[in-house]
MINUTI-489564 format. One line per 4 residues: number of its first residue (from 1); their letters; for each residue x, y, z of N, C-alpha, C, O. Coordinates in steps of 0.001 Angstrom, whole numbers, m for minus. Atoms other than C-alpha are relative to their C-alpha. Example, Ala and Ser with C-alpha at 12.3 -4.5 7.8 and 13.67 -1.06 7.14 Angstrom:
2
1	AS	890,m1190,0,12300,m4500,7800,900,1200,0,1936,1181,665 | m820,m1190,m60,13670,m1060,7140,m770,1090,730,m261,2198,899
***
This chain:
223
1	MPLH	m489,1247,595,43385,32680,46724,m848,m361,m1209,m2054,m112,m1212 | 786,451,1150,42368,31279,43330,m964,m1102,407,m731,m1825,1376 | 997,1031,m276,39318,29031,43255,428,m1321,m601,1204,m1352,m1557 | m330,1330,490,39581,25301,42712,m1273,m791,m235,m2320,m496,341
5	FTCT	1160,834,302,37252,22666,41320,m406,m804,1231,418,m1482,1844 | 557,849,m1042,35025,21098,43938,m672,m1192,m672,m741,m1276,m1898 | 721,1151,544,33142,17839,43544,m1214,454,m803,m1508,m91,m1866 | 1160,m523,704,30058,19835,42566,390,587,m1343,m310,386,m2335
9	CRKV	m473,m572,1265,32041,21723,39917,253,m1088,m1027,m126,m956,m2190 | m296,1092,946,33228,18474,38376,m1285,m615,m523,m1389,m929,m1709 | 1293,536,434,29663,17148,38306,m660,933,m1004,m1152,496,m2044 | 663,m974,856,28336,20344,36770,647,53,m1378,m53,41,m2391
13	FGIL	m661,m113,1289,30949,20566,34054,m61,m1301,m791,m9,m1283,m2021 | 225,1253,703,30554,16892,33255,m1378,m18,m648,m1531,m401,m1808 | 1367,m71,534,26803,17369,32849,m78,1042,m1105,m707,810,m2137 | 8,m1068,1006,27353,20624,30950,585,m481,m1321,43,m180,m2385
17	SAQL	m609,531,1230,29639,18872,28455,m975,m908,m737,m1099,m843,m1960 | 991,894,620,26974,16212,27867,m1151,800,m597,m1648,463,m1671 | 1069,m851,518,24325,18925,27441,390,654,m1318,m396,675,m2265 | m451,m692,1214,26363,20797,24852,147,m973,m1159,m178,m644,m2299
21	LLTV	m114,1009,1054,27117,17610,22935,m1374,m399,m526,m1554,m550,m1734 | 1355,346,420,23413,16692,22889,m618,1133,m820,m1291,886,m1822 | 509,m1155,740,22513,20200,21752,562,46,m1407,m175,265,m2369 | m643,9,1321,25019,20032,18902,m544,m1139,m854,m809,m962,m2043
25	AIAT	486,1171,738,23824,16555,17923,m1403,226,m556,m1724,m250,m1645 | 1374,m252,452,20219,17751,17653,m60,1185,m955,m793,1153,m1943 | 61,m1213,822,20867,21193,16169,675,m168,m1355,248,443,m2335 | m766,132,1240,23349,20079,13503,m833,m466,m1192,m738,145,m2257
29	PIVA	825,401,1152,20874,18154,11286,m982,1085,m434,m1274,1224,m1622 | 939,m1077,340,18448,21078,11469,700,1068,m833,106,1657,m1735 | m766,m1028,706,21167,23412,10241,564,m525,m1318,518,163,m2338 | m789,484,1134,23056,21171,7817,m776,m865,m991,m382,m959,m2154
33	HAGV	732,903,889,20452,18768,6367,m1196,740,m600,m2067,1218,126 | 1032,m790,684,18190,20387,3759,m1406,m485,329,m2305,330,538 | 1323,537,m276,15256,18049,4413,m480,328,1394,m1624,743,1583 | 357,m307,m1389,15294,18497,8182,m226,1500,163,m1174,1924,824
37	RSFV	146,m1456,m86,15799,22251,7825,m1329,461,m599,m1999,1336,m48 | 1262,m356,656,12835,22470,5436,m1193,m387,866,m2159,371,964 | 1090,443,m868,10611,20461,7803,m200,972,1151,m1326,1371,1450 | 88,m909,m1146,11427,22724,10748,m511,1369,m442,m1312,1993,256
41	ATNP	398,m1329,490,10985,25889,8650,m1477,48,m379,m2133,1073,m194 | 1397,7,472,7587,24831,7272,m981,m513,1057,m2189,m542,826 | 857,479,m1093,6263,23443,10556,358,732,1296,985,159,2188 | m366,m785,m1190,6585,26224,13137,m530,m590,1305,m1,m293,2376
45	WFTG	524,626,m1216,4490,24173,15578,1050,m872,672,1054,m1030,1893 | m1030,892,m540,7469,21838,15973,952,781,913,1267,343,2019 | m865,m842,m826,9737,24622,17228,m764,562,1187,m231,665,2292 | 817,m512,m1100,6886,26061,19272,m181,m1031,1096,m116,m700,2280
49	LAMV	136,1080,m975,6340,22693,20954,1288,m189,789,1258,m426,1996 | m1303,128,m675,10062,22483,21726,200,1130,1000,723,905,2092 | m138,m1135,m915,9990,25960,23281,m854,m188,1241,m397,64,2356 | 887,236,m1144,7016,25096,25480,549,m1114,886,550,m997,2112
53	TSFV	m568,1119,m750,8600,21780,26490,1207,447,807,1350,100,1979 | m1183,m514,m675,11858,23517,27329,m380,832,1217,192,669,2294 | 410,m884,m1093,10098,26127,29461,m620,m796,1151,m305,m557,2317 | 666,788,m1043,7933,23600,31323,1010,m813,801,957,m831,2031
57	LLMV	m1000,803,m703,10856,21315,32143,951,878,814,1397,486,1893 | m840,m927,m759,12952,24307,33193,m692,412,1291,m62,471,2347 | 759,m379,m1194,10203,25382,35594,m53,m1149,1006,86,m936,2210 | 53,1166,m888,9895,21855,36987,1323,m167,744,1338,m365,1959
61	LSLS	m1313,175,m611,13626,21593,37615,360,1156,927,1062,962,1919 | m332,m1171,m805,13840,25121,39026,m837,86,1269,m340,500,2317 | 925,m225,m1111,10808,25041,41314,m247,m1221,876,m666,m1087,2026 | 278,1219,m766,10540,21410,42418,1297,m609,538,2101,m1146,m224
65	ESAR	m1201,587,m607,13232,20302,44863,9,m1509,m162,1057,m2099,m421 | 62,1456,106,12026,16709,44744,385,m451,m1409,1043,m1479,m1570 | m318,375,1377,12323,16646,40934,1486,106,m277,2073,m799,m869 | m1421,m189,330,15843,18031,40747,947,m759,926,2131,m900,619
69	HSHP	m850,759,m916,17126,16023,43722,m201,m1512,m124,544,m2287,477 | 285,1430,146,15637,12659,42676,786,m563,m1181,537,m209,m2334 | m828,617,1038,18191,10608,40756,m577,m1374,m360,m885,m2135,557 | m450,m740,1191,17896,9604,37906,m1090,860,m637,m930,1305,m1774
73	TNLF	1073,m813,571,14623,11521,37411,513,1366,m431,146,1866,m1495 | m518,m1324,332,16509,14818,37480,796,m12,m1306,740,942,m2082 | m799,82,1219,18842,13641,34716,m883,m224,m1229,m587,288,m2308 | 938,188,1118,15940,12468,32532,m685,1323,m360,m834,1656,m1535
77	LLAG	617,m1304,243,14225,15839,32957,990,957,m644,638,1718,m1545 | m1043,m861,566,17499,17612,32216,269,m364,m1450,467,520,m2284 | m218,440,1386,17996,15518,29070,m1143,472,m898,m914,908,m2026 | 1140,m478,775,14468,16377,27908,73,1495,m245,m198,1962,m1351
81	FTAA	m169,m1449,136,15077,20072,28557,1068,326,m1036,874,1195,m1886 | m1108,m258,918,18370,19961,26677,m365,m360,m1432,m16,365,m2363 | 429,394,1345,16869,18082,23716,m932,1042,m606,m810,1382,m1783 | 909,m1044,484,14091,20678,23438,774,1263,m348,488,1914,m1353
85	EGVV	m837,m1164,291,16678,23450,23623,795,m207,m1287,1013,737,m2046 | m733,295,1228,18634,21721,20870,m825,289,m1239,m308,801,m2232 | 901,m289,1117,15617,21969,18573,m134,1509,m194,m57,2003,m1319 | 158,m1454,82,15126,25656,19389,1268,655,m530,1208,1519,m1405
89	VGAI	m1274,m550,462,18814,26450,18928,213,m310,m1476,658,551,m2236 | m146,373,1401,18858,24541,15643,m881,831,m911,m446,1271,m1975 | 937,m785,811,15782,26376,14345,468,1438,m153,352,2017,m1234 | m506,m1377,73,17286,29774,15192,1261,64,m845,1401,940,m1698
93	TAQY	m1291,m10,674,20753,28920,13913,m147,m225,m1498,628,318,m2286 | 202,318,1423,19418,27583,10594,m321,1231,m840,m247,1178,m2068 | 328,m1221,724,18415,31133,9674,1234,810,m393,1119,1816,m1093 | m1225,m754,237,22041,32266,9487,912,m716,m994,750,m1905,m1266
97	QMSA	m974,556,927,24895,31753,7028,975,m922,739,1295,m693,1906 | m887,975,m628,27223,28817,7705,1295,643,480,1821,249,1521 | m1246,m652,m412,30285,31082,7873,m177,695,1345,711,646,2196 | 267,m666,m1275,28687,33094,10683,m181,m1025,1118,266,m811,2245
101	ILLA	232,1049,m1007,27621,29914,12489,1322,m581,492,1544,m698,1698 | m1278,604,m383,31091,28368,12435,861,970,802,1521,573,1762 | m772,m993,m746,32715,31605,13586,m569,180,1399,184,302,2366 | 634,m145,m1315,30188,31947,16413,301,m1198,900,546,m1035,2095
105	VGLT	m316,1202,m772,30784,28346,17511,1426,76,531,1669,m185,1709 | m1400,m91,m405,34545,28868,17584,218,1047,1081,905,794,2071 | m151,m1064,m988,34324,32160,19460,m644,m379,1329,m102,m87,2395 | 678,423,m1231,31845,30708,21950,869,m968,794,985,m854,2014
109	AVIT	m861,981,m676,34183,27810,22722,1193,682,661,1503,419,1823 | m1191,m679,m528,37231,30045,23166,m364,903,1173,307,888,2205 | 411,m931,m1050,35394,32664,25229,m442,m750,1254,m100,m356,2369 | 479,762,m1151,33709,30065,27451,1149,m601,795,1183,m503,2021
113	VGLT	m1161,584,m682,36953,28262,28229,825,1085,690,1251,920,1833 | m794,m1080,m567,38794,31538,28780,m650,618,1231,22,851,2236 | 694,m612,m1133,36156,33033,31073,m126,m963,1179,m67,m545,2335 | 58,992,m1077,35798,29791,33033,1337,m62,739,1378,m95,1969
117	AYAM	m1327,14,m619,39549,29699,33626,224,1268,821,773,1219,1922 | m151,m1270,m733,39497,33362,34636,m802,m24,1296,m301,369,2350 | 855,44,m1180,36585,32830,37031,587,m881,1094,450,m585,2281 | m560,928,m976,38387,29937,38694,1313,498,603,1689,90,1702
121	QTKR	m1329,m398,m448,41729,31721,39018,66,1399,611,950,1681,1420 | m81,m1370,m489,40952,35362,39738,m264,95,1494,m990,m718,2066 | 234,m245,m1419,41060,36714,43276,m1248,854,222,m1715,994,1352 | 1187,m851,m115,38093,38985,42542,m1264,m853,155,m1416,m1893,m486
125	DFTM	1263,697,m246,34683,37899,43799,m1111,726,m763,m1458,1863,m445 | 1055,m596,825,31965,38540,41193,m1400,m435,447,m2394,m27,m154 | 1297,569,m356,29183,36718,43039,m946,999,668,m2123,699,874 | 859,m1028,m574,27894,39939,44620,m592,916,m1064,m1267,1893,m740
129	QGGL	449,m861,1089,27107,41401,41188,m1307,m486,m631,m1653,m58,m1733 | 1231,540,562,23844,39491,40676,m1040,1066,m302,m1721,995,m1325 | 967,m1067,215,21706,42615,41041,316,815,m1240,m577,1143,m2022 | m418,m751,1182,23716,44508,38443,m258,m791,m1271,m753,m246,m2258
133	LLTL	209,841,1187,23584,41593,36007,m1482,m126,m337,m1856,m122,m1510 | 1440,81,240,19814,41275,36458,m516,1295,m627,m1357,1262,m1525 | 399,m1291,566,19401,44991,35738,394,89,m1470,m383,553,m2304 | m466,m24,1388,21470,44656,32572,m810,m971,m864,m1084,m694,m2032
137	LLTL	803,972,740,19479,41574,31554,m1377,579,m337,m1859,411,m1458 | 1298,m624,258,16177,43447,31907,128,1108,m1046,m754,1285,m1887 | m251,m1031,1007,17654,46324,29918,125,m625,m1378,m394,m90,m2358 | m162,702,1270,18627,43869,27195,m1349,m481,m527,m1621,m379,m1723
141	VFTG	1323,490,409,15119,42379,27142,m847,1131,m570,m1448,978,m1634 | 822,m1115,464,13395,45764,26806,570,621,m1273,m177,1096,m2129 | m616,m481,1235,15905,46858,24182,m354,m921,m1159,m590,m464,m2278 | 376,958,1032,15140,43667,22271,m1435,194,m463,m1726,81,m1654
145	IFGA	1390,m266,366,11411,44420,22384,m88,1237,m890,m800,1241,m1895 | m16,m1224,804,12065,47926,21066,577,m269,m1379,73,240,m2380 | m611,341,1281,14323,46505,18354,m932,m795,m889,m949,m605,m2105 | 949,796,778,11658,44015,17294,m1097,875,m595,m1582,607,m1695
149	LTRS	1054,m900,478,9116,46836,16948,512,938,m1091,m206,1250,m2041 | m542,m974,949,11412,49192,15051,756,m647,m1157,974,m22,m2195 | m781,720,1008,13346,46561,13075,1268,769,m386,1656,806,m1554 | m1210,m791,249,16448,48722,13425,1233,m889,m35,1502,m1590,940
153	PAIH	m1249,794,59,19704,47046,12213,998,413,1072,1735,m423,1593 | m937,m481,m1014,21666,49230,14628,m311,m622,1363,598,m986,2109 | 381,603,m1280,19686,47888,17587,312,m1489,6,727,m2024,1034 | m353,1416,92,20158,44300,16371,1505,m192,240,1923,m1127,922
157	LLMG	m1451,60,m198,23912,44949,16237,338,245,1471,1167,m455,2053 | m219,m313,m1415,23818,46507,19714,m433,m1157,891,244,m1488,1865 | 491,1141,m766,21754,43593,21029,985,m1161,m41,1231,m1812,975 | m952,1091,139,24250,41086,19677,1235,217,850,1667,m674,1582
161	AGGA	m1216,m309,m761,27275,42823,21183,m290,57,1499,442,m519,2304 | 332,m128,m1421,25575,43711,24470,m369,m1328,632,13,m1608,1769 | 377,1307,m526,24081,40249,24889,1201,m907,194,1284,m1631,1186 | m1206,823,m121,27426,38555,24253,816,414,1224,1311,m436,1963
165	LLFG	m734,m488,m1173,29112,40761,26859,m706,m389,1294,m69,m807,2261 | 760,304,m1216,26326,40211,29375,90,m1470,364,325,m1807,1524 | m21,1420,m335,26251,36432,29091,1414,m518,228,1607,m1542,885 | m1378,291,m380,30029,36327,29159,209,302,1478,864,m456,2194
169	AYIV	m89,m359,m1418,29760,38108,32500,m758,m1012,862,m321,m1346,1963 | 769,1002,m744,27108,35613,33605,778,m1313,138,639,m2005,1147 | m824,1202,m113,29521,32750,32865,948,122,1186,1073,m804,1988 | m905,m234,m1123,32045,34257,35283,m767,m63,1319,m315,m693,2274
173	YDVQ	832,m42,m1213,29303,34880,37863,m439,m1400,415,m287,m1782,1575 | 534,1323,m346,27790,31398,37687,1098,m1003,320,928,m1846,1200 | m1112,896,m316,31122,29580,37619,511,276,1408,833,m660,2140 | m447,m308,m1357,32160,31434,40773,m1023,m438,1051,m651,m808,2165
177	LLAG	998,535,m929,28856,30503,42399,248,m1482,270,132,m1948,1404 | m277,1427,m160,29723,26863,41769,1267,m220,802,1294,m1033,1726 | m1277,159,m691,33312,27207,42909,m79,498,1429,771,161,2253 | 152,m552,m1339,32067,29058,45981,m280,m1033,1059,m259,m718,2249
181	NAGK	202,1061,m994,31321,25727,47627,1227,m215,868,1146,m773,1963 | m1220,122,m798,34926,25851,48775,110,1126,1018,1069,1184,1788 | 2,m1062,m998,34031,28950,50792,808,1212,m383,1059,2070,463 | m862,m1102,412,36121,31368,48734,m798,1204,m498,m235,2291,m624
185	TALS	787,m1108,512,33258,33522,47439,m1161,303,930,m1470,m478,1831 | 1043,m461,m911,30415,35423,49055,m1258,m856,m63,m1941,m1019,948 | 1189,826,179,27657,33203,47664,405,m1331,m605,1468,m1440,m1217 | m310,1283,614,27551,29596,46608,m1263,m837,m127,m2251,m609,570
189	LSPD	1080,962,145,25260,26819,45429,276,m1204,888,1428,m1580,1102 | m139,1222,m772,24618,23801,47596,517,m1127,m894,218,m1143,m2088 | m449,1139,799,26353,20593,46452,m1149,m806,m597,m956,m1510,m1589 | 1149,725,527,22855,19156,45921,m615,674,m1221,m1491,103,m1871
193	EYVV	609,m780,1076,22081,21809,43313,805,m81,m1293,812,875,m2067 | m842,63,1189,24406,20546,40579,m806,47,m1289,m295,491,m2317 | 850,m83,1184,21485,20220,38142,m315,1455,m321,m260,1870,m1478 | 254,m1428,191,20584,23881,38673,1255,691,m511,1184,1530,m1410
197	GAIQ	m1261,m591,445,24238,24814,38283,278,m292,m1459,714,586,m2203 | m218,373,1400,24480,22911,35012,m925,786,m925,m499,1240,m1986 | 958,m753,811,21342,24612,33668,439,1456,m130,377,2032,m1216 | m404,m1404,24,22626,28062,34616,1155,231,m974,1093,1130,m1811
201	VYLD	m1162,m199,873,25978,27694,32878,m353,m368,m1443,100,290,m2379 | 444,398,1340,24380,25889,29917,m733,1138,m693,m446,1445,m1850 | 747,m1105,594,21961,28759,29320,903,1200,m266,700,1929,m1237 | m975,m1063,261,24840,31227,29657,720,m239,m1322,855,669,m2142
205	VINL	m764,337,1212,26782,29423,26928,m888,95,m1240,m471,640,m2262 | 923,m46,1138,23754,29039,24636,m323,1443,m371,m313,1796,m1550 | 303,m1398,278,22845,32707,24975,1212,757,m520,1075,1632,m1375 | m1224,m596,529,26452,33738,24425,133,m327,m1482,412,555,m2294
209	FLHL	m87,422,1400,26472,31727,21192,m1012,726,m880,m654,1231,m1944 | 1043,m609,823,23164,33120,19919,225,1499,m189,m45,2030,m1267 | m267,m1431,139,24144,36732,20615,1243,256,m850,1283,1214,m1622 | m1160,m120,888,27549,36265,19016,m402,m237,m1447,66,456,m2351
213	LRFI	472,311,1347,25812,34743,16006,m741,1195,m592,m539,1538,m1757 | 726,m1179,474,23499,37741,15729,973,1131,m337,849,1779,m1376 | m968,m1078,204,26403,40179,16072,831,m241,m1262,1004,663,m2080 | m831,321,1152,28576,38399,13507,m804,135,m1290,m305,665,m2282
217	SEMQ	846,m76,1175,25691,38136,11055,m266,1447,m408,m244,1776,m1594 | 234,m1410,295,24941,41853,11335,1256,665,m535,1185,1505,m1432 | m1270,m551,471,28616,42696,10876,279,m428,m1444,736,373,m2260 | m207,489,1362,28821,40507,7764,m954,683,m978,m596,939,m2127
221	RDS	989,m655,866,25672,42136,6381,421,1424,m339,175,1909,m1443 | m408,m1404,208,27149,45637,6809,1297,118,m779,1603,1186,m1311 | m1307,m72,653,30525,44740,5300,m123,m144,m1519,884,m106,m2226
***
């Protein structure tokens, strides 16, 4: 049977929508406003601070049950994490051409909606593929390290395409984990873990966007 939205799913996607809007609101001035873009580019400590803040808050929300289950503390921590991610995303995105950015945004939106609908409607259970996805993620990480050392355009292109495919698969996986609360899939998140669920899907979407952006930029450079 196709999966259906549970209460947890509605909470997660409501929070996810707010996260994405906040990310766009913070990243847009960094990308589009010359003064803000110049400040971020000439003050790498600002982006570095945002990265550290993002990581620390992610660890707090991931490892502390009391933090992620205490309302509204969990939402304040989530907002701080998302704001820090918005700065990081803006700093990365500002390095690319506007045409590539807009195309990546559009593709990310279409792919995310399409894969979410597929995950909710398909009879196939993807929640047992976590081990395979983790293996592919580690492969992507080590390939990225090799690409950074060799500065190979071909590897950057491969990283963009492979990363987009991988995080597209993670969207299907994580959405089915959320929908699994109805008992239709092999694994599921507890209804109390909606903050974790929102973070998981949010990071899937952000990584999908960044890898699509890299891929599109490399394709435009070669054309």
